[in-house]
C-alpha positions in Angstrom: 46.1 115.1 146.0 49.9 114.7 146.3 51.9 113.2 143.5 55.6 112.3 143.0 57.3 112.7 139.7 60.6 110.8 139.4 62.9 112.1 136.7 61.0 115.4 137.3 63.7 117.7 136.1 63.8 116.1 132.6 61.8 117.1 129.6 58.7 115.1 130.3 58.8 115.3 134.1 59.3 119.1 134.2 56.6 119.8 131.8 54.2 117.5 133.7 55.1 119.1 137.0 54.4 122.6 135.6 51.1 121.5 134.0 49.8 119.5 137.0 50.8 121.9 139.7 47.6 123.9 139.5 45.6 120.8 140.3 47.9 118.6 142.5 50.5 119.1 145.1 53.6 118.1 143.1 56.9 116.9 144.4 59.7 116.4 141.9 62.6 114.0 142.4 65.7 113.9 140.2 69.4 113.1 140.3 70.2 116.0 138.0 72.8 114.2 135.9 71.2 115.0 132.6 72.2 118.0 130.6 69.7 120.9 130.9 68.1 119.5 134.1 69.5 122.4 136.2 67.7 124.9 133.9 64.4 123.0 134.5 65.0 123.1 138.2 65.2 126.9 138.2 62.0 127.0 136.1 60.1 124.7 138.4 61.2 126.3 141.7 60.1 129.7 140.2 56.6 128.2 140.0 56.7 127.2 143.7 57.1 123.4 142.9 59.1 121.4 145.4 62.2 119.8 143.9 64.2 117.2 145.7 67.5 115.5 144.9 67.2 111.7 144.7 68.2 108.7 142.6 65.6 106.0 142.0 68.3 103.4 142.2 68.5 104.1 146.0 65.5 103.2 148.0 66.6 105.5 150.8 66.4 108.5 148.5 62.6 108.3 148.1 60.5 110.7 150.1 59.0 109.2 153.3 55.5 110.6 152.9 52.7 108.9 151.0 51.5 110.0 147.5 48.3 109.5 145.6 50.4 108.4 142.6 53.9 108.2 141.3 54.7 109.2 137.8 57.8 107.3 136.8 59.6 109.4 134.2 63.2 108.6 135.2 65.1 106.6 132.7 68.2 106.2 130.5 66.2 107.1 127.4 68.5 106.2 124.5 68.3 103.1 122.3 71.8 103.9 121.0 74.0 104.2 124.0 73.1 100.8 125.6 75.5 98.7 123.5 78.5 100.6 124.9 77.4 99.9 128.5 74.8 97.1 128.5 74.3 97.0 132.3 73.5 100.7 132.5 70.1 100.4 130.8 69.0 97.7 133.2 70.3 99.3 136.4 68.5 102.5 135.5 65.4 101.3 133.7 64.5 97.9 135.2 66.0 97.3 138.7 64.8 100.6 140.3 61.2 99.6 139.5 61.3 97.2 142.4 61.7 100.2 144.8 58.8 102.0 143.2 56.5 98.9 143.2 57.3 98.2 146.8 56.3 101.8 147.7 53.1 101.5 145.7 52.3 98.2 147.4 53.0 99.5 150.9 51.2 102.9 150.5 48.5 102.3 148.0 49.9 104.8 145.5 49.0 104.5 141.9 51.7 104.3 139.2 52.0 105.7 135.7 55.0 104.4 133.8 56.8 105.7 130.7 57.4 102.8 128.5 58.3 103.0 124.8 57.6 101.7 121.3 61.0 100.0 121.6 59.4 97.2 123.6 58.3 95.8 120.2 60.9 93.9 118.1 61.7 95.2 114.7 60.8 91.8 113.2 57.3 92.1 114.6 56.8 95.8 113.5 58.1 95.0 110.0 56.0 91.9 109.7 53.4 93.8 107.6 53.2 95.4 104.2 55.5 98.4 104.0 55.8 100.4 100.8 58.6 102.8 99.9 57.7 106.2 98.3 59.7 109.2 97.3 60.0 110.8 100.7 58.8 108.2 103.2 58.0 104.6 104.0 54.3 103.8 104.5 52.5 101.0 106.3 48.7 101.1 106.5 48.7 98.9 109.5 49.6 100.9 112.6 51.0 99.2 115.8 48.5 98.2 118.5 49.0 96.6 121.9 48.6 93.1 120.3 51.9 93.4 118.4 54.1 90.3 119.3 56.7 90.9 122.0 59.0 87.9 121.1 62.3 88.7 119.4 65.9 89.8 120.0 65.9 92.9 117.9 64.3 95.5 120.1 67.6 97.0 121.4 69.0 96.6 124.9 67.2 99.7 125.9 63.9 98.2 124.6 64.6 95.0 126.6 65.2 97.0 129.8 61.9 98.7 129.3 59.8 95.7 128.4 61.2 93.9 131.5 60.0 96.9 133.6 56.7 97.0 131.7 55.9 93.4 132.4 57.0 93.5 136.0 54.6 96.4 136.6 51.8 94.5 135.1 52.5 91.4 137.2 52.8 93.4 140.5 49.7 95.4 139.7 47.7 92.2 139.1 49.1 90.5 142.2 48.9 93.3 144.7 46.0 95.5 143.4 48.2 98.5 142.3 46.5 101.0 140.1 49.2 100.9 137.4 49.2 102.3 133.9 51.9 101.5 131.3 52.0 104.0 128.4 54.1 102.8 125.5 55.0 106.1 123.9 56.3 106.8 120.4 58.3 110.0 119.8 57.7 112.8 122.3 58.6 116.4 121.5 58.1 119.9 122.7 59.8 122.9 124.3 62.3 122.4 127.1 63.7 119.2 125.6 67.4 119.2 126.4 70.3 116.8 126.0 71.1 114.6 123.1 69.2 113.8 119.9 68.5 110.2 120.9 66.4 111.7 123.7 64.4 113.9 121.3 65.2 114.0 117.6 62.3 116.4 116.7 63.7 119.3 118.9 67.2 118.5 117.7 66.1 118.8 114.1 64.7 122.3 114.7 67.8 123.3 116.8 70.1 122.1 114.0 68.3 124.1 111.4 68.2 127.3 113.5 71.9 127.1 114.4 72.9 125.6 111.0 74.4 122.4 112.5 75.0 119.4 110.2 72.7 116.5 110.4 72.7 112.9 109.2 70.1 110.5 107.9 71.1 107.2 109.5 69.7 104.3 107.3 66.6 104.3 105.2 67.8 107.4 103.3 65.8 109.7 105.5 62.5 108.0 104.7 62.0 106.4 108.1 58.7 107.4 109.7 57.6 108.0 113.3 54.5 109.4 114.8 55.1 112.4 117.1 53.2 113.3 120.2 53.7 116.8 121.6 54.0 117.5 125.3 50.8 119.4 125.9 48.8 116.5 124.6 50.8 114.1 126.7 50.0 116.2 129.8 46.3 116.2 129.1 46.3 112.4 128.9 48.2 112.0 132.2 45.7 114.4 133.9 42.9 112.2 132.6 44.6 109.0 133.8 45.2 110.5 137.3 41.6 111.4 137.7 40.6 108.0 136.4 42.5 106.5 139.4 40.4 108.6 141.7 36.9 107.6 140.4 37.4 103.8 141.2 35.7 102.7 138.1 38.7 101.3 136.1 40.4 97.9 136.1 44.2 97.8 136.4 46.8 97.3 135.0 46.1 99.3 131.9 48.5 99.2 128.9 48.3 101.6 126.0 50.2 102.5 122.9 50.4 106.3 122.9 51.6 108.6 120.1 50.5 111.0 117.5 49.2 108.3 115.3 48.8 108.6 111.6 47.6 112.2 112.2 51.1 113.2 113.3 53.4 110.8 111.4 56.3 112.1 109.4 59.6 111.0 107.8 63.0 112.7 108.4 62.8 114.1 104.9 59.4 115.6 105.7 60.7 116.9 109.1 63.6 118.6 107.2 61.2 120.3 104.8 59.1 121.6 107.7 62.1 122.9 109.6 63.4 124.7 106.5 60.0 126.3 106.0 59.6 127.5 109.6 63.2 128.7 110.1 64.0 129.8 106.6 67.3 128.0 107.0 68.9 125.0 105.4 71.7 122.9 106.9 74.0 120.2 105.6 72.6 116.7 105.7 74.6 113.6 104.7 73.2 110.1 104.2 74.6 107.1 106.0 73.3 104.0 104.2 74.1 101.5 107.0 71.1 101.0 109.2 71.4 100.9 113.0 70.5 97.8 114.9 66.9 97.6 116.1 65.8 100.6 114.1 62.3 100.8 112.5 61.7 101.8 108.9 58.2 102.9 109.9 56.5 103.0 113.3 53.1 104.6 113.8 51.0 104.0 116.9 47.5 102.7 116.8 46.0 104.7 119.6 42.4 103.4 119.4 42.6 101.7 122.8 43.7 104.8 124.8 41.3 107.0 122.8 38.3 104.8 123.7 39.4 104.4 127.3 39.8 108.2 128.0 38.1 110.0 125.1 41.6 111.4 124.4 43.3 112.2 121.1 46.1 114.5 120.1 45.1 118.1 119.4 48.5 119.6 118.4 49.4 118.9 114.8 52.9 118.8 113.3 53.0 122.3 112.1 51.8 123.8 115.4 54.1 121.5 117.4 57.2 122.4 115.4 56.3 126.1 115.6 56.0 125.9 119.4 59.5 124.4 119.6 60.9 127.1 117.3 59.3 129.9 119.3 60.9 128.4 122.4 64.2 128.4 120.7 63.8 132.1 119.7 62.8 133.0 123.2 65.9 131.3 124.7 68.3 131.8 121.8 71.2 133.2 123.9 71.1 130.3 126.4 70.6 127.7 123.7 73.3 129.2 121.6 75.8 128.6 124.4 74.9 124.9 124.4 74.3 124.2 120.7 76.0 126.8 118.6 78.4 125.1 116.1 81.5 126.0 118.0 80.0 124.3 121.1 79.3 121.0 119.3 82.6 119.1 119.2 81.5 116.1 117.3 78.4 116.6 115.2 78.4 113.0 114.0 77.5 111.6 117.4 74.5 113.6 118.7 72.8 114.7 115.5 71.0 111.5 114.6 67.3 110.5 114.6 65.8 108.0 116.9 62.4 107.0 118.3 
C-alpha cells in the first residue's frame, strides 16, 4: 500500500516515514521551511524513502498518483506565534485541508489528521477541581472527547486546528472518507528540531545538556502535561492504517491521544529528570505572568483510543527522556552548532514550555 505523508520532513512526519517504510510504500512531501528539515531529508533518503518538495497550500504541488491514505502532519505548530500573524495559522492549518479532502473524496484515500489538545478552550479544561501541590497542579479528571468546544480562549492556533478538525469530520460523514482525527497532547522524541513551542520536552533536555537558560512562564513551573513519545505514536498510526484496510470500522473517528496519567509531569518535574539524566543544572527564571490560552494542567483521557485499537503507551518518562538524551549525545557536534549558547541569540524567546 502506498501512503503520502505531508509535512514528512518534520519531527512527526520523518519518524513516521522511517517507521512505516518497512510495511508501506512511503512518499514524503514537505516545503522544507522548518529548521532541521534538511537534516531529516538526508536521513530519509538514506533509507530509500522518496522525498518530494511541495506545499499543501498549493493544490498543484500534490502528487498525481493515488494513495491508500494521506497522513496530514504539515502545520504551523505553535500556539505562541499566531498572535503576531493571525492569518498565518489559518492559511497553513485550515485552508489547505480543502485540497486534501478533495483528493480523498476523488481518489478514495483515507486520512489521518494531527489535531491538538489546543482545540479545547482553557475555560472548559479548567472547569473541574484542580489542586496545587509543591511541584505540580493535579486534576483527577482527565480530558476526554466530550470536553466542551465552545469558548474563545483556545488560542488562534487552536481555533485553526478545530476548524480543520470539524471540517474533516463533516467531509468524512458526507462523502464516506475514512478519516481519523487524533487530538494529540505533547509529543516528544529524537529528531525534534526547531523551536521550543514545537517540542518543549526535547528543548528542556537540550537546554540542560548545553546549559542554556530556561524560563517557567506562568504557574511557577507547576503546569502539567502528558507526554507521548514518538515510537508509541508510530505504533498507533500503524494500527489505524491497518484498521482502514479491514473495512470493519465506522468513520470519522476522533480520539484524544497522549501519554495519559501514566506519563504526566510538570516543568519542575521535567527539570529534575533532566538534571538527573544529564548531571547538569541550568539557570531557570520564573515569569509570573501567564500566557493567553495556557493550561495549568492538561492530561489526556485515552480510554476511547485504547478501547478502539487495544493501544496504550509503552515508553515511560524516564525511558523517553533517556532516548532523547542519547540522541543528543550521538549528534552532539551537529546539535552544538545549532543550540550551543553562542548560537542562541535571544534565549528568552525560544526556551519556553508549551503543549
